[in-house]
KEMAR-638042 format. One record per residue (C-alpha): residue number from 1; z, x, y; chain; residue in three letters. Coordinates in steps of 0.1 Angstrom, whole numbers. Each point is the difference from the previous one (the first is absolute). Layout:
! KEMAR-638042
  seq      Z      X      Y  mol  type
  NUM      Z      X      Y    A   ALA
...
This chain:
! KEMAR-638042
  seq      Z      X      Y  mol  type
    1  -1708   1431   -702    A   MET
    2    -16    -32    -13    A   ALA
    3    -29     -9    -21    A   HIS
    4    -19    -32     -8    A   PRO
    5      8    -16    -33    A   ILE
    6    -29     -6    -24    A   GLN
    7     20    -22    -24    A   SER
    8     36    -11     -5    A   PHE
    9     15    -18    -30    A   ALA
   10     34     -8    -13    A   VAL
   11      0     12    -37    A   VAL
   12     36     -7    -11    A   GLU
   13     28    -23      9    A   VAL
   14     30      6    -23    A   ALA
   15     26    -26     -9    A   LYS
   16     31     -2     22    A   PRO
   17     31     16    -12    A   ASN
   18     29    -22    -11    A   ILE
   19     16    -17     29    A   GLY
   20    -29      8     24    A   GLU
   21    -29    -20     13    A   LYS
   22    -23     28     12    A   ALA
   23    -22     18    -25    A   PRO
   24     15     32    -14    A   SER
   25    -33     19      7    A   ARG
   26    -33     -7     18    A   VAL
   27    -29     24     -5    A   ARG
   28    -33      0     18    A   ALA
   29    -32     21      1    A   ASP
   30    -17     10     32    A   VAL
   31    -34     16      0    A   THR
   32    -14     20     30    A   VAL
   33    -33     18      5    A   THR
   34      7     35     13    A   LEU
   35    -34      8     15    A   SER
   36     17     23     25    A   VAL
   37      4     37      7    A   ARG
   38     13     21    -29    A   ARG
   39     34      8     15    A   GLU
   40      7    -37      8    A   ILE
   41    -11    -10    -35    A   LYS
   42     23     26    -15    A   GLN
   43     29    -14     21    A   GLU
   44     -5    -34    -15    A   TRP
   45     -3     14    -35    A   GLU
   46     33     19      5    A   ASN
   47     20    -33      4    A   LEU
   48     29      5    -24    A   ARG
   49     23    -23    -19    A   LYS
   50     26    -17     23    A   HIS
   51    -20      6     31    A   ASP
   52      0    -31     23    A   VAL
   53    -31    -17     13    A   CYS
   54     -7    -32     19    A   PHE
   55    -24    -28     -7    A   LEU
   56    -13    -15     32    A   VAL
   57    -21    -31      8    A   THR
   58    -19      6     33    A   VAL
   59    -20    -27     17    A   ARG
   60    -10     14     34    A   PRO
   61     -7    -24     28    A   SER
   62    -17     25     22    A   GLN
   63    -34     16     -6    A   GLY
   64     -7     37     -7    A   ILE
   65      4     22     30    A   GLY
   66     25    -22     18    A   THR
   67     24     20     21    A   LYS
   68     36      1    -12    A   TYR
   69     25    -15     25    A   ASP
   70     33     18     -2    A   TYR
   71     17    -29     18    A   LYS
   72     -8    -25    -27    A   LYS
   73     13     -2    -36    A   SER
   74    -17     22    -25    A   MET
   75      3    -26    -27    A   VAL
   76    -20    -26     20    A   GLU
   77    -26     25     11    A   GLN
   78     -6     15    -35    A   ALA
   79      2    -34    -17    A   GLY
   80     27     10    -25    A   ILE
   81      9    -30    -21    A   VAL
   82     20     12    -30    A   TYR
   83     17     33    -10    A   VAL
   84     15      6    -34    A   ARG
   85     16     32    -12    A   GLY
   86     -7     15    -34    A   CYS
   87      9     30    -21    A   GLU
   88    -26     22    -17    A   VAL
   89      4      2    -38    A   GLU
   90    -30     23     -5    A   GLY
   91    -38      3      1    A   MET
   92    -20    -14    -29    A   LEU
   93    -24     20    -20    A   ASP
   94    -34    -10    -13    A   ALA
   95     16    -20    -29    A   SER
   96     23    -19     23    A   GLY
   97     32     19     -9    A   ARG
   98     24     15     25    A   VAL
   99     -4     37      4    A   ILE
  100     34     16     -8    A   GLU
  101     13     27     23    A   GLU
  102      6     33    -17    A   GLY
  103     -7     37      0    A   PRO
  104    -36     -7    -12    A   GLU
  105    -26     -5     27    A   PRO
  106    -12    -35      6    A   LYS
  107    -33     -9    -15    A   PRO
  108    -30     -1     22    A   GLU
  109    -15    -34      4    A   LEU
  110    -36     -8      8    A   ASP
  111    -11    -19     30    A   GLY
  112     19    -11     30    A   ASP
  113     17    -31    -13    A   SER
  114     38      5     -7    A   ARG
  115     24    -26    -13    A   THR
  116     38      3      6    A   PHE
  117     27    -19    -19    A   ARG
  118     26    -14     24    A   LEU
  119     34    -16     -4    A   LEU
  120      6    -29     24    A   LEU
  121     33    -14     13    A   ASP
  122     10    -27    -26    A   PRO
  123     21    -19     25    A   ASN
  124    -27     -2     27    A   GLN
  125    -25     -9    -27    A   TYR
  126     21    -30    -10    A   ARG
  127      4    -11     36    A   VAL
  128    -38      2      6    A   ASP
  129     -8    -20    -32    A   LEU
  130     25    -27     10    A   ASP
  131    -17     -3     34    A   LEU
  132    -35      0    -16    A   ALA
  133     11    -28    -23    A   SER
  134      9    -21     31    A   LYS
  135    -35      4     14    A   GLY
  136      2     33     18    A   ARG
  137    -25     27     -4    A   GLU
  138      2     24    -30    A   ASP
  139      9     33     16    A   VAL
  140    -11     21    -30    A   TYR
  141    -36    -13      3    A   GLU
  142     -4     12     36    A   THR
  143      8     37      0    A   PHE
  144    -28     21     14    A   ASN
  145     16     33     11    A   ILE
  146     24     24    -18    A   VAL
  147     20     24     21    A   MET
  148     19     32     -9    A   ARG
  149     23     23     19    A   ARG
  150      4     37      1    A   LYS
  151     20     12    -30    A   PRO
  152     26     18     22    A   LYS
  153      7    -33     19    A   GLU
  154     -3    -23    -30    A   ASN
  155     35      2    -13    A   ASN
  156     16    -30     18    A   PHE
  157      1    -22    -32    A   LYS
  158     20     25    -20    A   ALA
  159     23      6     29    A   VAL
  160      6    -37      6    A   LEU
  161      6     -6    -37    A   GLU
  162     26     28     -1    A   THR
  163     18    -14     31    A   ILE
  164      0    -35    -17    A   ARG
  165     14     14    -32    A   GLU
  166     27     19     19    A   LEU
  167     10    -31     20    A   MET
  168      2    -22    -31    A   ASN
  169     20     26    -20    A   THR
  170     37     -5     -1    A   GLU
  171     19     29     15    A   CYS
  172     19     17    -28    A   VAL
  173     19     23     24    A   VAL
  174     36    -13      5    A   PRO
  175      9     -8     36    A   GLU
  176     29     25      0    A   TRP
  177    -26     28     -7    A   LEU
  178    -24     -8     28    A   HIS
  179     19     20     27    A   ASP
  180      6     29    -24    A   ILE
  181    -37      2     -9    A   VAL
  182     -9     -1     37    A   LEU
  183     24     28      8    A   GLY
  184     27    -17     21    A   TYR
  185     31    -20     -7    A   GLY
  186     31     10    -19    A   ASP
  187     -8     11    -36    A   PRO
  188     36     -8     -9    A   GLY
  189     -8    -37      3    A   GLN
  190    -21      3    -32    A   ALA
  191     30     11    -20    A   HIS
  192     10    -25    -27    A   TYR
  193     35     -4     14    A   THR
  194    -15    -16     31    A   ARG
  195    -24    -23    -19    A   MET
  196      9    -37      0    A   PRO
  197    -10     -4    -36    A   ASN
  198     20     28    -15    A   GLU
  199      6     -6    -37    A   ILE
  200     36     -2    -10    A   PRO
  201     -5      3    -38    A   THR
  202    -21     28    -15    A   LEU
  203     -9      6    -36    A   ASP
  204      3     38     -4    A   PHE
  205    -10     -3    -37    A   ASN
  206      8     34    -17    A   ASP
  207      3     20     32    A   THR
  208     37      6     -7    A   PHE
  209      8     18    -32    A   LEU
  210     34    -17     -4    A   ASP
  211     27    -17     19    A   MET
  212     15     33     12    A   GLU
  213    -34     10     14    A   HIS
  214     -1    -33     19    A   LEU
  215     35      6     15    A   ARG
  216     -9     35     12    A   ASN
  217    -33    -12     15    A   SER
  218     18    -23     26    A   PHE
  219     28     20     16    A   PRO
  220     20    -21     24    A   GLY
  221     -7    -32    -19    A   TYR
  222     24    -21    -19    A   GLU
  223    -14     -7    -35    A   ILE
  224      5    -33    -17    A   LYS
  225    -13    -10    -34    A   VAL
  226     -7    -34    -15    A   LYS
  227     11      8    -35    A   THR
  228     32     14    -14    A   ASP
  229    -16     11    -33    A   ASN
  230     -7     38      3    A   PRO
  231    -26     -2    -28    A   GLN
  232    -21    -23     22    A   LYS
  233      1     24     30    A   LEU
  234    -32     17     -9    A   VAL
  235    -33      2     19    A   ARG
  236    -20    -17     13    A   PRO
  237     21    -11     30    A   PHE
  238     -5    -26     27    A   LYS
  239     18     10     32    A   VAL
  240     10    -25     27    A   THR
  241     10     13     34    A   PHE
  242     26    -24     12    A   GLU
  243     -2     11     37    A   ASN
  244    -37     -8      1    A   VAL
  245      6    -33    -17    A   LYS
  246     26     -9     26    A   ARG
  247    -22     12     29    A   LYS
  248    -27    -24    -11    A   GLN
  249     25    -29     -4    A   GLU
  250     15      6     35    A   LEU
  251    -34      4     17    A   GLY
  252      2      6     37    A   ASP
  253     38      0     -2    A   ASN
  254      0     31    -22    A   ALA
  255      0     23     31    A   MET
  256     33    -15     12    A   ASP
  257     18      9    -32    A   GLU
  258     18     33     -4    A   GLU
  259    -14     27    -23    A   GLU
  260      0    -18    -34    A   PRO
  261     14     16    -31    A   ARG
  262    -27     17    -21    A   LYS
  263      2    -18    -34    A   VAL
  264    -24      2    -29    A   ILE
  265     -1    -24    -29    A   THR
  266    -15     14    -32    A   VAL
  267    -15    -22    -27    A   GLU
  268    -15     14    -32    A   PRO
  269    -28    -20    -15    A   HIS
  270    -24      2    -30    A   VAL
  271    -37      4      5    A   GLN
  272    -23    -21    -21    A   PRO
  273    -20     18    -27    A   LYS
  274    -36      8      7    A   ARG
  275    -12      0    -36    A   GLY
  276      9     10    -35    A   PRO
  277    -14     35      2    A   TYR
  278     19     31     10    A   LEU
  279    -25      8     28    A   TYR
  280      8    -34     16    A   ASN
  281     34     13      9    A   GLU
  282      0     16     35    A   PRO
  283     11     35      3    A   LYS
  284     36      5     11    A   LYS
  285     10     21     31    A   ASN
  286     20     31     -8    A   ASN
  287      2     15     35    A   ILE
  288     34      0     18    A   LEU
  289    -11    -10     34    A   PHE
  290     20     10     30    A   THR
  291     15    -25     25    A   PRO
  292    -28      9     25    A   THR
  293    -27     -6    -26    A   GLN
  294     17    -34     -9    A   ILE
  295     -1     -9     37    A   GLU
  296    -37      8      1    A   ALA
  297     -7    -21    -30    A   ILE
  298     20    -29     15    A   ARG
  299    -19      4     33    A   SER
  300    -33     -1    -18    A   GLY
  301      9    -33    -18    A   MET
  302      8    -16     33    A   GLN
  303    -24    -14     27    A   PRO
  304     -7     25     27    A   GLY
  305    -14     35      4    A   LEU
  306     11     26    -25    A   THR
  307     -8     37      3    A   LEU
  308     10     19    -31    A   VAL
  309      3     38      4    A   VAL
  310     17     16    -29    A   GLY
  311     -4     16    -34    A   PRO
  312    -25    -14    -26    A   PRO
  313     12    -31    -18    A   GLY
  314     15    -20     28    A   THR
  315    -32    -18     10    A   ALA
  316    -10     -7    -36    A   THR
  317     34    -14     -8    A   ARG
  318     -3    -23     30    A   HIS
  319    -34    -12    -12    A   SER
  320     14     -6    -34    A   THR
  321     29    -21     13    A   SER
  322    -23    -21     22    A   CYS
  323    -26     -6    -27    A   SER
  324     27    -13    -24    A   ARG
  325     16    -21     26    A   ARG
  326    -34    -16     10    A   TRP
  327    -22      3    -31    A   PRO
  328    -29    -19     16    A   SER
  329     -7     29     22    A   TRP
  330    -23     27    -13    A   THR
  331     11     36      7    A   TRP
  332    -26     28     -1    A   MET
  333    -15    -11    -33    A   ARG
  334    -30     19    -13    A   GLY
  335    -31    -13    -17    A   ILE
  336      6     23    -30    A   CYS
  337     20    -25    -20    A   CYS
  338    -25    -28      4    A   ARG
  339    -19      8    -32    A   MET
  340     32      3    -20    A   GLU
  341     10    -35     11    A   LEU
  342    -34    -14     -8    A   LEU
  343      1     16    -35    A   GLU
  344     34    -18     -5    A   ARG
  345    -17    -32      9    A   VAL
  346    -27      6    -26    A   SER
  347     27      7    -26    A   GLN
  348     17    -32      9    A   LEU
  349    -32    -20     -4    A   GLN
  350     -7     15    -34    A   ARG
  351     36     -8    -11    A   SER
  352     -3    -36     10    A   LEU
  353    -35     -3    -16    A   GLU
  354     15     13    -32    A   GLY
  355     30    -23      0    A   SER
  356    -14    -34     10    A   ASP
  357    -35      6     13    A   GLY
  358    -15    -15     31    A   GLY
  359     11     27     24    A   ALA
  360    -32      2     21    A   GLY
  361    -34     11    -11    A   GLY
  362     -7     27     27    A   SER
  363     18     33      2    A   GLU
  364     31     -8     21    A   ALA
  365      6     37      7    A   GLY
  366    -34      6     16    A   ALA
  367     10     -8     36    A   THR
  368     31     -8     19    A   CYS
  369    -13    -35      7    A   GLU
  370     -6     -7    -37    A   LEU
  371     35     12     -7    A   ALA
  372     15    -24     25    A   HIS
  373    -20    -29    -14    A   HIS
  374     10      9    -35    A   PHE
  375     37     -1     10    A   HIS
  376     -5    -34     18    A   VAL
  377    -18    -17    -28    A   TYR
  378     13     17    -32    A   HIS
  379     32     19      5    A   VAL
  380     19    -22     24    A   ARG
  381     -7    -33    -19    A   PRO
  382     14     16    -32    A   ARG
  383     31     11     18    A   TRP
  384      5    -35     15    A   GLN
  385     -4    -16    -34    A   ALA
  386     25     25    -14    A   PHE
  387     26     -9     27    A   VAL
  388     -5    -38     -6    A   ARG
  389      3      5    -38    A   ALA
  390     33     18      4    A   CYS
  391     13    -26     24    A   ALA
  392     -8    -28    -25    A   ARG
  393     20     17    -27    A   ARG
  394     35    -15     -1    A   GLN
  395     16     25    -23    A   ASP
  396     -6     31     22    A   LYS
  397      4     22    -31    A   SER
  398     -5     37      3    A   ALA
  399    -33      0    -18    A   ASP
  400    -17    -26     22    A   VAL
  401    -14     25     24    A   VAL
  402    -14     23    -27    A   SER
  403    -17    -30    -17    A   LYS
  404    -16    -14     31    A   GLU
  405     -9     33     18    A   PHE
  406    -38      1      3    A   PRO
  407     -5     38      7    A   PHE
  408     14     16    -32    A   HIS
  409    -33     18     -8    A   ASP
  410     -3     15     35    A   PHE
  411     35     14     -2    A   PHE
  412     -3     13    -35    A   ASP
  413      4     36     12    A   ASP
  414     32     -8     18    A   ALA
  415     33     13    -14    A   PRO
  416     12    -21    -29    A   LYS
  417     15    -25     -3    A   PRO
  418    -16    -16     31    A   LEU
  419     26    -29     -1    A   PHE
  420     35      7    -11    A   LEU
  421      5    -35    -14    A   GLY
  422     37     -2     10    A   LYS
  423      1    -21     33    A   LEU
  424    -26    -24     13    A   TYR
  425      6     12     36    A   GLU
  426     -5     37     -9    A   ASP
  427    -32     -7    -19    A   ASP
  428    -13    -22     29    A   MET
  429      6     29     24    A   ALA
  430    -20     23    -22    A   ILE
  431    -28    -26     -2    A   ALA
  432      0     -2     38    A   GLU
  433     -2     38      3    A   SER
  434    -29      0    -25    A   CYS
  435    -19    -26     20    A   TYR
  436      7     19     32    A   SER
  437    -16     31    -16    A   SER
  438    -31    -20    -12    A   ALA
  439     -3    -16     34    A   ARG
  440      2     33     18    A   SER
  441    -29     13    -22    A   SER
  442    -22    -30     10    A   CYS
  443     10     -3     36    A   CYS
  444     14     34     10    A   GLY
  445    -34     16      4    A   GLN
  446     -9    -26     27    A   GLY
  447     18     21     26    A   SER
  448    -19     32    -11    A   ILE
  449    -34    -14     -4    A   ALA
  450    -30     21     12    A   PRO
  451     -2    -19     33    A   SER
  452     34     14     10    A   THR
  453    -14     36      0    A   CYS
  454     28     21    -14    A   TRP
  455     28    -15     21    A   PHE
  456     11    -34     10    A   GLN
  457     31     -9     21    A   ILE
  458      9    -36     -6    A   ARG
  459     21    -22     22    A   GLN
  460     31    -18    -13    A   HIS
  461    -14    -34    -13    A   THR
  462     32    -21     -1    A   HIS
  463     30     -8     20    A   GLY
  464     26     26     12    A   GLY
  465     -4     31     21    A   VAL
  466    -36     10      7    A   GLY
  467    -15    -34     -1    A   THR
  468    -11      3     36    A   ASN
  469    -24     29      5    A   PRO
  470     18      7     33    A   ARG
  471     32      7    -19    A   ASP
  472    -15     27    -22    A   ARG
  473     16     33     -6    A   ASN
  474    -20     29     11    A   ILE
  475     10     33    -15    A   HIS
  476    -16     33      8    A   SER
  477     11     20    -30    A   SER
  478      1    -27    -27    A   ALA
  479    -34    -15     12    A   VAL
  480     10    -36     -7    A   THR
  481    -18    -18     28    A   LYS
  482    -12    -34    -12    A   SER
  483    -34     -8     17    A   THR
  484    -19    -24    -22    A   ARG
  485      6    -32    -20    A   ARG
  486    -11      5    -36    A   SER
  487    -15    -30    -18    A   LEU
  488      4     16    -34    A   SER
  489      8    -23    -30    A   PRO
  490     35     15     -2    A   GLN
  491      7    -11     35    A   ALA
  492     -8    -36     -6    A   VAL
  493     11     -3    -36    A   ASP
  494     33    -20      0    A   ASN
  495      0    -15    -34    A   ASP
  496     36      6    -10    A   ARG
């Protein structure tokens, strides 16, 4: 299904993208005169956006009426010189604008002349221009036929693009899960105890209510603690499984050793504060988990496949433990809190304008991108200047932090006093928690921007377990499969 071209012209050649040589977009207009039967004319007018056509240059060497020889090449007999593919963007109306597709009927155009806006291949266009600059013929001045295909058969471009994207996409399914997904192999091989990268030390945070709960959660294990002070034996706890640690040290020789003694080393630690407000403090667990539930939580924090079947609470506790251990992951975060964070950014901007001015002219809380720029150019420089000012002070007196702190107005609604003024180290820790809260307001909404569409699962963005997508945990109940790298400001912000 071809038709002679009345006129052809390239109407736009966009600048190349950064790092590329070919134009980012090439548009052309082709005009045909549809003085044909009504049904054929309607078929041409029904060309839709993304339909594929071909621009052909034909210079026949045989006269009209020459018999076609099936033994010879069709290209030579028909005189086909050039063929270039193109994608239909739309048909132009009487004023030269593309007719948008929608529920409304297309406007009826007078006459038989129809002009279509086409998208050409930018890479091929660059190659053709390079050849033309060397003295070769300009291909785009020679087209005399436009050819279309049946709509039902004209889907090869979309199919090939899909295949190309799938081939270029890194597989996020771990190797140990391939056989299980395909339905053969031993599912037990996906258990965390058989994984080569089993983690010996796990931070259970506030999973255990107290030391007695921890002892009862691991029957058959010998419990060792790293402190003799009973007042320090409070949650959160880091638990090291010595048999796992020894198995990794021995490597291949671990199978030759007799059944090792099950020993657990418990180390209490202090979590850094998230901010000066009461709502910055995470909620504490108050559920006395059973040993079976503790084993499910441990399995969920390890590489491998975990299927949690149990009462409500186990899966959410596992997600909480994982999210605190790897804070750069995003776990089922909703878009509902985005506006609250942006409002906090606006408050921070107003507080800085009231204190020293020059905190940006535009509304920093209008969009997530503006909030990130506001943090980079206004919040972070003030914090860095504060750190340098404190480092230059030789006396390290208790009131140094309070005098140099640049965000007093923003935290005016925090519990008083903001700084205790007793020890320099304690006040500096409070200042760091305040900056962490301000930075979360500016950068925290990057992971829940509108483009993430309600949910975003972010990969681990630094070293440790989960760096390789093939080593990801996949959990059916807790839904913590990491599938996409997020480029949010929080993921790349490493200013401290």
